[in-house]
C-alpha positions in Angstrom: 101.3 73.7 125.2 105.0 73.1 125.0 107.1 75.8 123.5 110.4 75.1 121.8 110.6 71.3 122.1 114.2 70.7 121.0 113.3 68.1 118.4 110.7 70.3 116.8 112.9 73.3 116.8 115.5 71.1 115.0 113.0 70.0 112.4 111.8 73.6 111.6 115.4 74.9 111.6 116.3 72.2 109.0 113.3 73.2 106.9 114.2 76.9 107.3 117.8 76.2 106.2 116.6 74.2 103.2 114.4 77.2 102.3 117.3 79.6 102.6 119.6 77.5 100.5 116.9 77.2 97.8 116.3 80.9 97.9 119.8 82.1 97.3 120.4 79.4 94.6 117.0 80.1 92.9 115.9 76.5 93.3 112.3 77.2 92.4 111.2 73.6 92.7 112.3 73.4 96.3 110.9 76.9 97.1 107.5 75.8 95.7 107.6 72.5 97.6 108.1 74.3 100.9 105.0 76.5 100.6 101.6 75.0 101.4 99.7 74.3 98.1 96.5 76.1 99.1 94.6 79.2 97.9 94.8 80.6 101.5 98.7 80.6 101.6 99.9 84.2 101.5 103.2 85.8 100.8 103.7 89.6 101.2 106.9 90.5 99.5 109.1 93.6 99.3 107.2 94.7 96.2 104.2 92.3 95.8 101.2 90.9 97.6 100.6 87.2 96.7 97.4 85.4 97.5 97.4 81.7 97.1 99.9 79.1 96.1 99.4 79.7 92.3 100.4 83.4 92.6 103.4 82.5 94.7 104.5 79.9 92.2 104.1 82.4 89.3 106.1 85.0 91.2 108.9 82.5 91.8 109.0 81.4 88.2 109.3 85.0 86.9 111.7 86.3 89.6 115.2 87.3 88.5 117.8 84.7 89.4 120.8 87.0 90.1 121.6 89.1 93.1 120.0 86.7 95.6 122.9 86.3 98.0 122.3 87.5 101.5 123.6 87.2 105.0 121.2 86.4 107.8 121.3 87.7 111.4 119.2 87.5 114.5 117.3 84.4 113.3 114.7 83.2 115.8 112.7 80.1 115.4 109.9 79.5 117.9 107.8 76.4 118.0 104.4 76.0 119.6 103.5 72.4 120.3 104.6 69.9 117.6 102.9 71.3 114.5 103.2 75.2 114.5 106.2 77.5 114.3 107.3 81.0 113.4 110.7 81.8 111.9 111.9 85.4 111.9 115.2 86.7 110.6 117.0 89.8 109.4 119.0 89.8 106.3 121.6 92.0 104.5 121.7 91.8 100.7 124.5 93.6 98.9 122.1 94.5 96.0 120.1 96.7 98.5 122.8 98.8 100.1 121.7 100.8 103.1 118.7 98.6 103.7 118.1 95.8 106.2 115.6 93.0 105.2 113.1 91.4 107.5 111.5 88.1 106.9 108.8 86.2 108.9 107.4 82.8 108.0 104.6 80.8 109.7 105.3 77.1 109.4 102.8 74.3 109.9 103.4 70.5 109.9 101.3 68.7 107.4 101.4 65.0 106.5 103.9 65.8 103.8 106.2 67.8 106.1 106.7 71.4 107.3 105.3 74.0 104.9 105.1 77.8 105.0 101.5 79.0 105.1 102.2 82.7 105.5 105.3 84.8 104.8 106.2 88.5 105.0 109.3 90.1 103.6 110.1 93.8 103.9 113.0 96.2 103.9 113.8 99.3 106.0 116.7 101.8 106.1 119.6 100.6 108.3 
């Protein structure tokens, strides 16, 4: 298996950046489009456990749209072959002073493009 093929890393990085832009601007349609539409897709959030695409969509639709700005650091995107990747990043959000956020996403290439199949978001003290 080839790890970190440059063209695959570039593709996943672009998908990750699209996700980040949609997240901070509350572009719910794009966020929904980037998650795999399947009951096995999971998102563990800072305050919620979401099982299946329908629960993730409902969460996104009801989520507050303010205080979403954040600064990323130590982002690592690792690809395994041409169809599987993991994106990990730390983030700082002014609305959570004294905390550092952690986000990990598992991305899979489907015929329609790269999609998140599992995500975990958590915060710890700085």
